[in-house]
mmCIF file of the N, C-alpha and C atoms, coordinates in Angstrom:
data_MODEL
# 
_entry.id   MODEL 
# 
loop_
_atom_site.group_PDB 
_atom_site.id 
_atom_site.type_symbol 
_atom_site.label_atom_id 
_atom_site.label_alt_id 
_atom_site.label_comp_id 
_atom_site.label_asym_id 
_atom_site.label_entity_id 
_atom_site.label_seq_id 
_atom_site.pdbx_PDB_ins_code 
_atom_site.Cartn_x 
_atom_site.Cartn_y 
_atom_site.Cartn_z 
_atom_site.occupancy 
_atom_site.B_iso_or_equiv 
_atom_site.pdbx_formal_charge 
_atom_site.auth_seq_id 
_atom_site.auth_comp_id 
_atom_site.auth_asym_id 
_atom_site.auth_atom_id 
_atom_site.pdbx_PDB_model_num 
ATOM 1   N N  . UNK A 1 1  ? 0.919  -1.400 -0.082  1.00 0.00 ? 1  UNK A N  1 
ATOM 2   C CA . UNK A 1 1  ? -0.476 -0.125 -0.307  1.00 0.00 ? 1  UNK A CA 1 
ATOM 3   C C  . UNK A 1 1  ? 0.913  0.997  -0.130  1.00 0.00 ? 1  UNK A C  1 
ATOM 4   N N  . UNK A 1 2  ? 0.700  2.088  -1.163  1.00 0.00 ? 2  UNK A N  1 
ATOM 5   C CA . UNK A 1 2  ? 1.622  3.408  -1.063  1.00 0.00 ? 2  UNK A CA 1 
ATOM 6   C C  . UNK A 1 2  ? 1.384  4.124  0.036   1.00 0.00 ? 2  UNK A C  1 
ATOM 7   N N  . UNK A 1 3  ? 0.207  4.505  0.789   1.00 0.00 ? 3  UNK A N  1 
ATOM 8   C CA . UNK A 1 3  ? 0.160  5.349  1.330   1.00 0.00 ? 3  UNK A CA 1 
ATOM 9   C C  . UNK A 1 3  ? 0.370  4.911  2.652   1.00 0.00 ? 3  UNK A C  1 
ATOM 10  N N  . UNK A 1 4  ? 0.984  3.623  2.844   1.00 0.00 ? 4  UNK A N  1 
ATOM 11  C CA . UNK A 1 4  ? 1.291  2.792  4.348   1.00 0.00 ? 4  UNK A CA 1 
ATOM 12  C C  . UNK A 1 4  ? 2.794  3.631  4.117   1.00 0.00 ? 4  UNK A C  1 
ATOM 13  N N  . UNK A 1 5  ? 3.521  3.563  2.970   1.00 0.00 ? 5  UNK A N  1 
ATOM 14  C CA . UNK A 1 5  ? 4.842  3.390  2.414   1.00 0.00 ? 5  UNK A CA 1 
ATOM 15  C C  . UNK A 1 5  ? 4.857  4.797  3.101   1.00 0.00 ? 5  UNK A C  1 
ATOM 16  N N  . UNK A 1 6  ? 4.362  5.787  2.218   1.00 0.00 ? 6  UNK A N  1 
ATOM 17  C CA . UNK A 1 6  ? 4.390  6.785  2.502   1.00 0.00 ? 6  UNK A CA 1 
ATOM 18  C C  . UNK A 1 6  ? 4.394  7.381  3.793   1.00 0.00 ? 6  UNK A C  1 
ATOM 19  N N  . UNK A 1 7  ? 3.544  6.980  4.546   1.00 0.00 ? 7  UNK A N  1 
ATOM 20  C CA . UNK A 1 7  ? 3.459  7.253  5.947   1.00 0.00 ? 7  UNK A CA 1 
ATOM 21  C C  . UNK A 1 7  ? 4.439  7.047  6.905   1.00 0.00 ? 7  UNK A C  1 
ATOM 22  N N  . UNK A 1 8  ? 4.863  5.837  6.281   1.00 0.00 ? 8  UNK A N  1 
ATOM 23  C CA . UNK A 1 8  ? 6.425  4.969  6.972   1.00 0.00 ? 8  UNK A CA 1 
ATOM 24  C C  . UNK A 1 8  ? 7.074  5.915  6.996   1.00 0.00 ? 8  UNK A C  1 
ATOM 25  N N  . UNK A 1 9  ? 7.476  5.994  6.003   1.00 0.00 ? 9  UNK A N  1 
ATOM 26  C CA . UNK A 1 9  ? 8.490  7.370  4.959   1.00 0.00 ? 9  UNK A CA 1 
ATOM 27  C C  . UNK A 1 9  ? 8.723  8.581  5.979   1.00 0.00 ? 9  UNK A C  1 
ATOM 28  N N  . UNK A 1 10 ? 7.348  9.600  6.082   1.00 0.00 ? 10 UNK A N  1 
ATOM 29  C CA . UNK A 1 10 ? 7.174  10.760 6.889   1.00 0.00 ? 10 UNK A CA 1 
ATOM 30  C C  . UNK A 1 10 ? 7.888  10.206 8.122   1.00 0.00 ? 10 UNK A C  1 
ATOM 31  N N  . UNK A 1 11 ? 7.605  9.296  8.999   1.00 0.00 ? 11 UNK A N  1 
ATOM 32  C CA . UNK A 1 11 ? 8.280  8.897  10.386  1.00 0.00 ? 11 UNK A CA 1 
ATOM 33  C C  . UNK A 1 11 ? 9.589  8.431  10.257  1.00 0.00 ? 11 UNK A C  1 
ATOM 34  N N  . UNK A 1 12 ? 10.215 7.739  9.324   1.00 0.00 ? 12 UNK A N  1 
ATOM 35  C CA . UNK A 1 12 ? 11.640 7.538  9.383   1.00 0.00 ? 12 UNK A CA 1 
ATOM 36  C C  . UNK A 1 12 ? 12.217 8.731  9.346   1.00 0.00 ? 12 UNK A C  1 
ATOM 37  N N  . UNK A 1 13 ? 11.735 9.708  8.291   1.00 0.00 ? 13 UNK A N  1 
ATOM 38  C CA . UNK A 1 13 ? 12.326 10.757 8.094   1.00 0.00 ? 13 UNK A CA 1 
ATOM 39  C C  . UNK A 1 13 ? 12.124 11.723 9.376   1.00 0.00 ? 13 UNK A C  1 
ATOM 40  N N  . UNK A 1 14 ? 11.302 11.948 10.129  1.00 0.00 ? 14 UNK A N  1 
ATOM 41  C CA . UNK A 1 14 ? 11.013 12.585 11.317  1.00 0.00 ? 14 UNK A CA 1 
ATOM 42  C C  . UNK A 1 14 ? 12.176 12.200 12.326  1.00 0.00 ? 14 UNK A C  1 
ATOM 43  N N  . UNK A 1 15 ? 12.542 10.624 12.348  1.00 0.00 ? 15 UNK A N  1 
ATOM 44  C CA . UNK A 1 15 ? 13.271 10.434 13.069  1.00 0.00 ? 15 UNK A CA 1 
ATOM 45  C C  . UNK A 1 15 ? 14.769 10.437 12.592  1.00 0.00 ? 15 UNK A C  1 
ATOM 46  N N  . UNK A 1 16 ? 15.149 11.044 11.846  1.00 0.00 ? 16 UNK A N  1 
ATOM 47  C CA . UNK A 1 16 ? 16.372 11.081 11.333  1.00 0.00 ? 16 UNK A CA 1 
ATOM 48  C C  . UNK A 1 16 ? 16.661 10.104 10.319  1.00 0.00 ? 16 UNK A C  1 
ATOM 49  N N  . UNK A 1 17 ? 16.149 9.176  10.056  1.00 0.00 ? 17 UNK A N  1 
ATOM 50  C CA . UNK A 1 17 ? 16.809 8.146  9.306   1.00 0.00 ? 17 UNK A CA 1 
ATOM 51  C C  . UNK A 1 17 ? 16.351 8.078  7.662   1.00 0.00 ? 17 UNK A C  1 
ATOM 52  N N  . UNK A 1 18 ? 17.045 9.085  7.017   1.00 0.00 ? 18 UNK A N  1 
ATOM 53  C CA . UNK A 1 18 ? 16.826 9.211  5.504   1.00 0.00 ? 18 UNK A CA 1 
ATOM 54  C C  . UNK A 1 18 ? 16.814 8.466  4.629   1.00 0.00 ? 18 UNK A C  1 
ATOM 55  N N  . UNK A 1 19 ? 17.786 7.448  4.709   1.00 0.00 ? 19 UNK A N  1 
ATOM 56  C CA . UNK A 1 19 ? 18.282 6.443  4.002   1.00 0.00 ? 19 UNK A CA 1 
ATOM 57  C C  . UNK A 1 19 ? 16.658 5.479  4.024   1.00 0.00 ? 19 UNK A C  1 
ATOM 58  N N  . UNK A 1 20 ? 16.396 5.112  5.396   1.00 0.00 ? 20 UNK A N  1 
ATOM 59  C CA . UNK A 1 20 ? 15.002 4.264  5.002   1.00 0.00 ? 20 UNK A CA 1 
ATOM 60  C C  . UNK A 1 20 ? 14.033 5.136  4.998   1.00 0.00 ? 20 UNK A C  1 
ATOM 61  N N  . UNK A 1 21 ? 13.669 6.035  4.903   1.00 0.00 ? 21 UNK A N  1 
ATOM 62  C CA . UNK A 1 21 ? 12.747 7.296  4.048   1.00 0.00 ? 21 UNK A CA 1 
ATOM 63  C C  . UNK A 1 21 ? 12.540 7.038  2.570   1.00 0.00 ? 21 UNK A C  1 
ATOM 64  N N  . UNK A 1 22 ? 13.898 7.300  2.323   1.00 0.00 ? 22 UNK A N  1 
ATOM 65  C CA . UNK A 1 22 ? 14.124 7.640  1.109   1.00 0.00 ? 22 UNK A CA 1 
ATOM 66  C C  . UNK A 1 22 ? 13.941 5.905  0.186   1.00 0.00 ? 22 UNK A C  1 
ATOM 67  N N  . UNK A 1 23 ? 14.048 4.734  0.739   1.00 0.00 ? 23 UNK A N  1 
ATOM 68  C CA . UNK A 1 23 ? 13.792 3.332  0.407   1.00 0.00 ? 23 UNK A CA 1 
ATOM 69  C C  . UNK A 1 23 ? 12.483 3.031  0.578   1.00 0.00 ? 23 UNK A C  1 
ATOM 70  N N  . UNK A 1 24 ? 11.643 3.396  1.262   1.00 0.00 ? 24 UNK A N  1 
ATOM 71  C CA . UNK A 1 24 ? 10.174 3.699  1.338   1.00 0.00 ? 24 UNK A CA 1 
ATOM 72  C C  . UNK A 1 24 ? 9.198  4.302  0.524   1.00 0.00 ? 24 UNK A C  1 
ATOM 73  N N  . UNK A 1 25 ? 10.010 5.674  0.199   1.00 0.00 ? 25 UNK A N  1 
ATOM 74  C CA . UNK A 1 25 ? 9.665  6.460  -0.893  1.00 0.00 ? 25 UNK A CA 1 
ATOM 75  C C  . UNK A 1 25 ? 9.598  5.779  -2.131  1.00 0.00 ? 25 UNK A C  1 
ATOM 76  N N  . UNK A 1 26 ? 10.752 4.978  -2.371  1.00 0.00 ? 26 UNK A N  1 
ATOM 77  C CA . UNK A 1 26 ? 11.180 4.861  -4.229  1.00 0.00 ? 26 UNK A CA 1 
ATOM 78  C C  . UNK A 1 26 ? 10.140 3.444  -4.154  1.00 0.00 ? 26 UNK A C  1 
ATOM 79  N N  . UNK A 1 27 ? 10.008 2.664  -3.122  1.00 0.00 ? 27 UNK A N  1 
ATOM 80  C CA . UNK A 1 27 ? 8.855  1.468  -3.215  1.00 0.00 ? 27 UNK A CA 1 
ATOM 81  C C  . UNK A 1 27 ? 7.481  2.096  -3.554  1.00 0.00 ? 27 UNK A C  1 
ATOM 82  N N  . UNK A 1 28 ? 6.944  3.336  -2.890  1.00 0.00 ? 28 UNK A N  1 
ATOM 83  C CA . UNK A 1 28 ? 5.774  3.875  -3.184  1.00 0.00 ? 28 UNK A CA 1 
ATOM 84  C C  . UNK A 1 28 ? 5.837  4.240  -4.567  1.00 0.00 ? 28 UNK A C  1 
ATOM 85  N N  . UNK A 1 29 ? 6.929  5.183  -4.893  1.00 0.00 ? 29 UNK A N  1 
ATOM 86  C CA . UNK A 1 29 ? 7.274  5.753  -6.574  1.00 0.00 ? 29 UNK A CA 1 
ATOM 87  C C  . UNK A 1 29 ? 6.693  4.526  -7.524  1.00 0.00 ? 29 UNK A C  1 
ATOM 88  N N  . UNK A 1 30 ? 7.274  3.155  -7.382  1.00 0.00 ? 30 UNK A N  1 
ATOM 89  C CA . UNK A 1 30 ? 6.815  1.955  -8.192  1.00 0.00 ? 30 UNK A CA 1 
ATOM 90  C C  . UNK A 1 30 ? 5.449  1.515  -8.247  1.00 0.00 ? 30 UNK A C  1 
ATOM 91  N N  . UNK A 1 31 ? 4.490  2.228  -7.659  1.00 0.00 ? 31 UNK A N  1 
ATOM 92  C CA . UNK A 1 31 ? 3.296  1.588  -7.528  1.00 0.00 ? 31 UNK A CA 1 
ATOM 93  C C  . UNK A 1 31 ? 2.881  2.997  -8.165  1.00 0.00 ? 31 UNK A C  1 
ATOM 94  N N  . UNK A 1 32 ? 2.100  3.029  -9.509  1.00 0.00 ? 32 UNK A N  1 
ATOM 95  C CA . UNK A 1 32 ? 1.681  3.745  -10.385 1.00 0.00 ? 32 UNK A CA 1 
ATOM 96  C C  . UNK A 1 32 ? 0.843  4.662  -9.639  1.00 0.00 ? 32 UNK A C  1 
ATOM 97  N N  . UNK A 1 33 ? -0.398 4.124  -8.865  1.00 0.00 ? 33 UNK A N  1 
ATOM 98  C CA . UNK A 1 33 ? -1.121 5.096  -8.027  1.00 0.00 ? 33 UNK A CA 1 
ATOM 99  C C  . UNK A 1 33 ? -0.399 6.265  -7.083  1.00 0.00 ? 33 UNK A C  1 
ATOM 100 N N  . UNK A 1 34 ? 0.468  5.815  -6.755  1.00 0.00 ? 34 UNK A N  1 
ATOM 101 C CA . UNK A 1 34 ? 1.526  6.656  -5.969  1.00 0.00 ? 34 UNK A CA 1 
ATOM 102 C C  . UNK A 1 34 ? 2.514  7.438  -6.517  1.00 0.00 ? 34 UNK A C  1 
ATOM 103 N N  . UNK A 1 35 ? 3.329  7.425  -7.826  1.00 0.00 ? 35 UNK A N  1 
ATOM 104 C CA . UNK A 1 35 ? 4.382  7.713  -8.406  1.00 0.00 ? 35 UNK A CA 1 
ATOM 105 C C  . UNK A 1 35 ? 4.202  9.326  -7.691  1.00 0.00 ? 35 UNK A C  1 
ATOM 106 N N  . UNK A 1 36 ? 3.235  10.115 -8.382  1.00 0.00 ? 36 UNK A N  1 
ATOM 107 C CA . UNK A 1 36 ? 2.950  11.353 -8.340  1.00 0.00 ? 36 UNK A CA 1 
ATOM 108 C C  . UNK A 1 36 ? 3.265  12.155 -6.773  1.00 0.00 ? 36 UNK A C  1 
ATOM 109 N N  . UNK A 1 37 ? 2.187  11.201 -5.642  1.00 0.00 ? 37 UNK A N  1 
ATOM 110 C CA . UNK A 1 37 ? 2.763  11.657 -4.078  1.00 0.00 ? 37 UNK A CA 1 
ATOM 111 C C  . UNK A 1 37 ? 4.599  11.168 -4.160  1.00 0.00 ? 37 UNK A C  1 
ATOM 112 N N  . UNK A 1 38 ? 4.367  9.968  -3.965  1.00 0.00 ? 38 UNK A N  1 
ATOM 113 C CA . UNK A 1 38 ? 5.827  9.713  -3.951  1.00 0.00 ? 38 UNK A CA 1 
ATOM 114 C C  . UNK A 1 38 ? 6.831  10.783 -4.686  1.00 0.00 ? 38 UNK A C  1 
ATOM 115 N N  . UNK A 1 39 ? 6.731  11.367 -5.552  1.00 0.00 ? 39 UNK A N  1 
ATOM 116 C CA . UNK A 1 39 ? 7.871  12.438 -5.829  1.00 0.00 ? 39 UNK A CA 1 
ATOM 117 C C  . UNK A 1 39 ? 7.939  13.302 -5.198  1.00 0.00 ? 39 UNK A C  1 
ATOM 118 N N  . UNK A 1 40 ? 6.925  13.956 -4.520  1.00 0.00 ? 40 UNK A N  1 
ATOM 119 C CA . UNK A 1 40 ? 6.650  14.886 -3.920  1.00 0.00 ? 40 UNK A CA 1 
ATOM 120 C C  . UNK A 1 40 ? 7.180  14.764 -2.868  1.00 0.00 ? 40 UNK A C  1 
ATOM 121 N N  . UNK A 1 41 ? 6.594  13.693 -2.073  1.00 0.00 ? 41 UNK A N  1 
ATOM 122 C CA . UNK A 1 41 ? 7.700  13.696 -0.588  1.00 0.00 ? 41 UNK A CA 1 
ATOM 123 C C  . UNK A 1 41 ? 9.246  13.446 -1.070  1.00 0.00 ? 41 UNK A C  1 
ATOM 124 N N  . UNK A 1 42 ? 9.683  12.945 -1.956  1.00 0.00 ? 42 UNK A N  1 
ATOM 125 C CA . UNK A 1 42 ? 11.039 12.844 -2.040  1.00 0.00 ? 42 UNK A CA 1 
ATOM 126 C C  . UNK A 1 42 ? 11.562 14.055 -2.431  1.00 0.00 ? 42 UNK A C  1 
ATOM 127 N N  . UNK A 1 43 ? 10.505 15.076 -3.221  1.00 0.00 ? 43 UNK A N  1 
ATOM 128 C CA . UNK A 1 43 ? 11.385 16.418 -3.191  1.00 0.00 ? 43 UNK A CA 1 
ATOM 129 C C  . UNK A 1 43 ? 11.641 16.977 -2.195  1.00 0.00 ? 43 UNK A C  1 
ATOM 130 N N  . UNK A 1 44 ? 10.541 17.182 -1.042  1.00 0.00 ? 44 UNK A N  1 
ATOM 131 C CA . UNK A 1 44 ? 10.358 17.719 0.145   1.00 0.00 ? 44 UNK A CA 1 
ATOM 132 C C  . UNK A 1 44 ? 11.517 17.310 0.765   1.00 0.00 ? 44 UNK A C  1 
ATOM 133 N N  . UNK A 1 45 ? 11.842 15.946 0.989   1.00 0.00 ? 45 UNK A N  1 
ATOM 134 C CA . UNK A 1 45 ? 12.921 15.563 1.707   1.00 0.00 ? 45 UNK A CA 1 
ATOM 135 C C  . UNK A 1 45 ? 14.289 15.980 1.512   1.00 0.00 ? 45 UNK A C  1 
ATOM 136 N N  . UNK A 1 46 ? 14.284 16.229 -0.094  1.00 0.00 ? 46 UNK A N  1 
ATOM 137 C CA . UNK A 1 46 ? 15.552 16.482 -0.716  1.00 0.00 ? 46 UNK A CA 1 
ATOM 138 C C  . UNK A 1 46 ? 15.652 17.943 -0.230  1.00 0.00 ? 46 UNK A C  1 
ATOM 139 N N  . UNK A 1 47 ? 14.589 19.041 -0.055  1.00 0.00 ? 47 UNK A N  1 
ATOM 140 C CA . UNK A 1 47 ? 14.869 20.541 0.325   1.00 0.00 ? 47 UNK A CA 1 
ATOM 141 C C  . UNK A 1 47 ? 15.195 20.300 1.393   1.00 0.00 ? 47 UNK A C  1 
ATOM 142 N N  . UNK A 1 48 ? 14.910 19.667 2.424   1.00 0.00 ? 48 UNK A N  1 
ATOM 143 C CA . UNK A 1 48 ? 15.299 20.007 3.683   1.00 0.00 ? 48 UNK A CA 1 
ATOM 144 C C  . UNK A 1 48 ? 17.224 19.573 4.226   1.00 0.00 ? 48 UNK A C  1 
ATOM 145 N N  . UNK A 1 49 ? 17.271 18.613 2.894   1.00 0.00 ? 49 UNK A N  1 
ATOM 146 C CA . UNK A 1 49 ? 19.076 18.544 3.131   1.00 0.00 ? 49 UNK A CA 1 
ATOM 147 C C  . UNK A 1 49 ? 19.892 19.455 1.806   1.00 0.00 ? 49 UNK A C  1 
ATOM 148 N N  . UNK A 1 50 ? 18.435 20.373 0.779   1.00 0.00 ? 50 UNK A N  1 
ATOM 149 C CA . UNK A 1 50 ? 19.410 21.287 0.547   1.00 0.00 ? 50 UNK A CA 1 
ATOM 150 C C  . UNK A 1 50 ? 20.066 20.985 -0.945  1.00 0.00 ? 50 UNK A C  1 
ATOM 151 N N  . UNK A 1 51 ? 19.560 19.618 -1.238  1.00 0.00 ? 51 UNK A N  1 
ATOM 152 C CA . UNK A 1 51 ? 19.784 19.135 -2.802  1.00 0.00 ? 51 UNK A CA 1 
ATOM 153 C C  . UNK A 1 51 ? 18.789 19.510 -3.610  1.00 0.00 ? 51 UNK A C  1 
ATOM 154 N N  . UNK A 1 52 ? 19.096 20.481 -4.444  1.00 0.00 ? 52 UNK A N  1 
ATOM 155 C CA . UNK A 1 52 ? 18.186 21.180 -5.138  1.00 0.00 ? 52 UNK A CA 1 
ATOM 156 C C  . UNK A 1 52 ? 18.345 20.792 -6.562  1.00 0.00 ? 52 UNK A C  1 
ATOM 157 N N  . UNK A 1 53 ? 19.180 20.347 -6.966  1.00 0.00 ? 53 UNK A N  1 
ATOM 158 C CA . UNK A 1 53 ? 19.828 19.674 -8.481  1.00 0.00 ? 53 UNK A CA 1 
ATOM 159 C C  . UNK A 1 53 ? 18.595 18.774 -8.214  1.00 0.00 ? 53 UNK A C  1 
ATOM 160 N N  . UNK A 1 54 ? 18.508 17.601 -7.180  1.00 0.00 ? 54 UNK A N  1 
ATOM 161 C CA . UNK A 1 54 ? 17.675 16.416 -7.035  1.00 0.00 ? 54 UNK A CA 1 
ATOM 162 C C  . UNK A 1 54 ? 16.202 16.932 -6.546  1.00 0.00 ? 54 UNK A C  1 
ATOM 163 N N  . UNK A 1 55 ? 15.746 17.787 -6.133  1.00 0.00 ? 55 UNK A N  1 
ATOM 164 C CA . UNK A 1 55 ? 14.501 18.407 -6.307  1.00 0.00 ? 55 UNK A CA 1 
ATOM 165 C C  . UNK A 1 55 ? 14.097 19.156 -7.553  1.00 0.00 ? 55 UNK A C  1 
ATOM 166 N N  . UNK A 1 56 ? 15.026 19.652 -8.244  1.00 0.00 ? 56 UNK A N  1 
ATOM 167 C CA . UNK A 1 56 ? 14.464 19.988 -9.604  1.00 0.00 ? 56 UNK A CA 1 
ATOM 168 C C  . UNK A 1 56 ? 13.968 19.007 -10.510 1.00 0.00 ? 56 UNK A C  1 
ATOM 169 N N  . UNK A 1 57 ? 15.030 18.097 -10.362 1.00 0.00 ? 57 UNK A N  1 
ATOM 170 C CA . UNK A 1 57 ? 14.738 16.662 -10.954 1.00 0.00 ? 57 UNK A CA 1 
ATOM 171 C C  . UNK A 1 57 ? 13.242 15.905 -10.805 1.00 0.00 ? 57 UNK A C  1 
ATOM 172 N N  . UNK A 1 58 ? 13.240 15.622 -9.509  1.00 0.00 ? 58 UNK A N  1 
ATOM 173 C CA . UNK A 1 58 ? 11.915 15.023 -9.126  1.00 0.00 ? 58 UNK A CA 1 
ATOM 174 C C  . UNK A 1 58 ? 10.608 15.995 -9.286  1.00 0.00 ? 58 UNK A C  1 
ATOM 175 N N  . UNK A 1 59 ? 10.877 17.426 -9.061  1.00 0.00 ? 59 UNK A N  1 
ATOM 176 C CA . UNK A 1 59 ? 9.473  18.061 -9.176  1.00 0.00 ? 59 UNK A CA 1 
ATOM 177 C C  . UNK A 1 59 ? 9.226  17.995 -11.168 1.00 0.00 ? 59 UNK A C  1 
ATOM 178 N N  . UNK A 1 60 ? 10.316 18.000 -12.140 1.00 0.00 ? 60 UNK A N  1 
ATOM 179 C CA . UNK A 1 60 ? 9.963  18.009 -13.378 1.00 0.00 ? 60 UNK A CA 1 
ATOM 180 C C  . UNK A 1 60 ? 9.471  16.661 -13.721 1.00 0.00 ? 60 UNK A C  1 
ATOM 181 N N  . UNK A 1 61 ? 9.622  15.782 -12.940 1.00 0.00 ? 61 UNK A N  1 
ATOM 182 C CA . UNK A 1 61 ? 9.030  14.482 -13.175 1.00 0.00 ? 61 UNK A CA 1 
ATOM 183 C C  . UNK A 1 61 ? 7.678  14.299 -13.118 1.00 0.00 ? 61 UNK A C  1 
ATOM 184 N N  . UNK A 1 62 ? 7.587  15.047 -11.141 1.00 0.00 ? 62 UNK A N  1 
ATOM 185 C CA . UNK A 1 62 ? 6.159  15.192 -11.243 1.00 0.00 ? 62 UNK A CA 1 
ATOM 186 C C  . UNK A 1 62 ? 5.432  15.828 -11.887 1.00 0.00 ? 62 UNK A C  1 
ATOM 187 N N  . UNK A 1 63 ? 5.558  16.591 -12.491 1.00 0.00 ? 63 UNK A N  1 
ATOM 188 C CA . UNK A 1 63 ? 5.145  18.030 -13.295 1.00 0.00 ? 63 UNK A CA 1 
ATOM 189 C C  . UNK A 1 63 ? 4.875  17.174 -14.670 1.00 0.00 ? 63 UNK A C  1 
ATOM 190 N N  . UNK A 1 64 ? 5.329  16.117 -15.112 1.00 0.00 ? 64 UNK A N  1 
ATOM 191 C CA . UNK A 1 64 ? 5.135  15.527 -16.211 1.00 0.00 ? 64 UNK A CA 1 
ATOM 192 C C  . UNK A 1 64 ? 3.933  14.477 -16.151 1.00 0.00 ? 64 UNK A C  1 
ATOM 193 N N  . UNK A 1 65 ? 3.722  13.865 -14.605 1.00 0.00 ? 65 UNK A N  1 
ATOM 194 C CA . UNK A 1 65 ? 2.687  13.087 -14.518 1.00 0.00 ? 65 UNK A CA 1 
ATOM 195 C C  . UNK A 1 65 ? 1.398  14.090 -14.394 1.00 0.00 ? 65 UNK A C  1 
ATOM 196 N N  . UNK A 1 66 ? 1.491  15.329 -13.415 1.00 0.00 ? 66 UNK A N  1 
ATOM 197 C CA . UNK A 1 66 ? 0.419  15.812 -13.530 1.00 0.00 ? 66 UNK A CA 1 
ATOM 198 C C  . UNK A 1 66 ? 0.321  17.074 -13.468 1.00 0.00 ? 66 UNK A C  1 
ATOM 199 N N  . UNK A 1 67 ? 0.104  17.954 -13.991 1.00 0.00 ? 67 UNK A N  1 
ATOM 200 C CA . UNK A 1 67 ? 0.347  19.543 -13.935 1.00 0.00 ? 67 UNK A CA 1 
ATOM 201 C C  . UNK A 1 67 ? -0.718 20.223 -13.045 1.00 0.00 ? 67 UNK A C  1 
ATOM 202 N N  . UNK A 1 68 ? -0.135 20.967 -11.641 1.00 0.00 ? 68 UNK A N  1 
ATOM 203 C CA . UNK A 1 68 ? -0.650 21.507 -10.991 1.00 0.00 ? 68 UNK A CA 1 
ATOM 204 C C  . UNK A 1 68 ? 0.312  22.446 -10.470 1.00 0.00 ? 68 UNK A C  1 
ATOM 205 N N  . UNK A 1 69 ? -0.935 24.147 -10.230 1.00 0.00 ? 69 UNK A N  1 
ATOM 206 C CA . UNK A 1 69 ? -0.129 25.044 -10.158 1.00 0.00 ? 69 UNK A CA 1 
ATOM 207 C C  . UNK A 1 69 ? 0.819  25.252 -8.871  1.00 0.00 ? 69 UNK A C  1 
ATOM 208 N N  . UNK A 1 70 ? 0.832  24.726 -8.167  1.00 0.00 ? 70 UNK A N  1 
ATOM 209 C CA . UNK A 1 70 ? 1.246  24.706 -6.334  1.00 0.00 ? 70 UNK A CA 1 
ATOM 210 C C  . UNK A 1 70 ? 2.660  24.224 -6.876  1.00 0.00 ? 70 UNK A C  1 
ATOM 211 N N  . UNK A 1 71 ? 2.700  23.003 -7.410  1.00 0.00 ? 71 UNK A N  1 
ATOM 212 C CA . UNK A 1 71 ? 3.912  22.012 -7.934  1.00 0.00 ? 71 UNK A CA 1 
ATOM 213 C C  . UNK A 1 71 ? 4.590  22.504 -8.633  1.00 0.00 ? 71 UNK A C  1 
ATOM 214 N N  . UNK A 1 72 ? 4.005  23.532 -9.419  1.00 0.00 ? 72 UNK A N  1 
ATOM 215 C CA . UNK A 1 72 ? 4.788  24.341 -11.016 1.00 0.00 ? 72 UNK A CA 1 
ATOM 216 C C  . UNK A 1 72 ? 5.602  25.477 -9.959  1.00 0.00 ? 72 UNK A C  1 
ATOM 217 N N  . UNK A 1 73 ? 4.546  26.117 -9.148  1.00 0.00 ? 73 UNK A N  1 
ATOM 218 C CA . UNK A 1 73 ? 5.414  27.176 -8.548  1.00 0.00 ? 73 UNK A CA 1 
ATOM 219 C C  . UNK A 1 73 ? 6.218  26.990 -7.740  1.00 0.00 ? 73 UNK A C  1 
ATOM 220 N N  . UNK A 1 74 ? 6.422  25.856 -6.637  1.00 0.00 ? 74 UNK A N  1 
ATOM 221 C CA . UNK A 1 74 ? 7.330  25.112 -6.217  1.00 0.00 ? 74 UNK A CA 1 
ATOM 222 C C  . UNK A 1 74 ? 8.506  24.825 -6.893  1.00 0.00 ? 74 UNK A C  1 
ATOM 223 N N  . UNK A 1 75 ? 8.908  24.158 -8.287  1.00 0.00 ? 75 UNK A N  1 
ATOM 224 C CA . UNK A 1 75 ? 9.440  24.249 -9.212  1.00 0.00 ? 75 UNK A CA 1 
ATOM 225 C C  . UNK A 1 75 ? 10.134 25.061 -9.326  1.00 0.00 ? 75 UNK A C  1 
ATOM 226 N N  . UNK A 1 76 ? 9.335  26.427 -9.759  1.00 0.00 ? 76 UNK A N  1 
ATOM 227 C CA . UNK A 1 76 ? 9.826  27.412 -10.412 1.00 0.00 ? 76 UNK A CA 1 
ATOM 228 C C  . UNK A 1 76 ? 10.951 27.951 -8.827  1.00 0.00 ? 76 UNK A C  1 
ATOM 229 N N  . UNK A 1 77 ? 10.616 28.204 -7.877  1.00 0.00 ? 77 UNK A N  1 
ATOM 230 C CA . UNK A 1 77 ? 11.217 28.834 -6.479  1.00 0.00 ? 77 UNK A CA 1 
ATOM 231 C C  . UNK A 1 77 ? 12.630 27.718 -6.200  1.00 0.00 ? 77 UNK A C  1 
ATOM 232 N N  . UNK A 1 78 ? 12.472 26.603 -6.509  1.00 0.00 ? 78 UNK A N  1 
ATOM 233 C CA . UNK A 1 78 ? 13.398 25.420 -6.357  1.00 0.00 ? 78 UNK A CA 1 
ATOM 234 C C  . UNK A 1 78 ? 14.491 26.017 -7.528  1.00 0.00 ? 78 UNK A C  1 
ATOM 235 N N  . UNK A 1 79 ? 14.118 25.959 -8.661  1.00 0.00 ? 79 UNK A N  1 
ATOM 236 C CA . UNK A 1 79 ? 15.015 26.215 -9.969  1.00 0.00 ? 79 UNK A CA 1 
ATOM 237 C C  . UNK A 1 79 ? 15.727 27.723 -9.933  1.00 0.00 ? 79 UNK A C  1 
ATOM 238 N N  . UNK A 1 80 ? 14.960 28.753 -9.194  1.00 0.00 ? 80 UNK A N  1 
ATOM 239 C CA . UNK A 1 80 ? 15.608 30.037 -8.943  1.00 0.00 ? 80 UNK A CA 1 
ATOM 240 C C  . UNK A 1 80 ? 16.658 30.195 -7.595  1.00 0.00 ? 80 UNK A C  1 
ATOM 241 N N  . UNK A 1 81 ? 16.311 29.066 -6.552  1.00 0.00 ? 81 UNK A N  1 
ATOM 242 C CA . UNK A 1 81 ? 16.978 28.733 -5.517  1.00 0.00 ? 81 UNK A CA 1 
ATOM 243 C C  . UNK A 1 81 ? 18.108 28.606 -6.011  1.00 0.00 ? 81 UNK A C  1 
ATOM 244 N N  . UNK A 1 82 ? 18.308 27.528 -6.828  1.00 0.00 ? 82 UNK A N  1 
ATOM 245 C CA . UNK A 1 82 ? 19.800 26.761 -7.380  1.00 0.00 ? 82 UNK A CA 1 
ATOM 246 C C  . UNK A 1 82 ? 20.300 26.824 -8.538  1.00 0.00 ? 82 UNK A C  1 
ATOM 247 N N  . UNK A 1 83 ? 19.621 28.427 -8.820  1.00 0.00 ? 83 UNK A N  1 
ATOM 248 C CA . UNK A 1 83 ? 20.370 29.077 -9.878  1.00 0.00 ? 83 UNK A CA 1 
ATOM 249 C C  . UNK A 1 83 ? 20.361 28.928 -11.319 1.00 0.00 ? 83 UNK A C  1 
ATOM 250 N N  . UNK A 1 84 ? 19.115 28.206 -11.602 1.00 0.00 ? 84 UNK A N  1 
ATOM 251 C CA . UNK A 1 84 ? 19.005 27.594 -13.277 1.00 0.00 ? 84 UNK A CA 1 
ATOM 252 C C  . UNK A 1 84 ? 18.149 28.522 -14.158 1.00 0.00 ? 84 UNK A C  1 
# 
């Protein structure tokens, strides 16, 4: 269940276990119904790590799946912060 995987990822992220969180997010991303949400979770995690290049990559993938103004604005802000 993708929702359970993402919930667990949120828990592990809060506990500081980024590796486990990313593992769970990647599993959720492999479930078609949860790919978009998993990409957003992963992007948020990487923002916390200031890995802006990865955030841009993840958000671009998300926008290809579903165009949503809030995500497009988030992408534009991250691209601006990354100097792109």
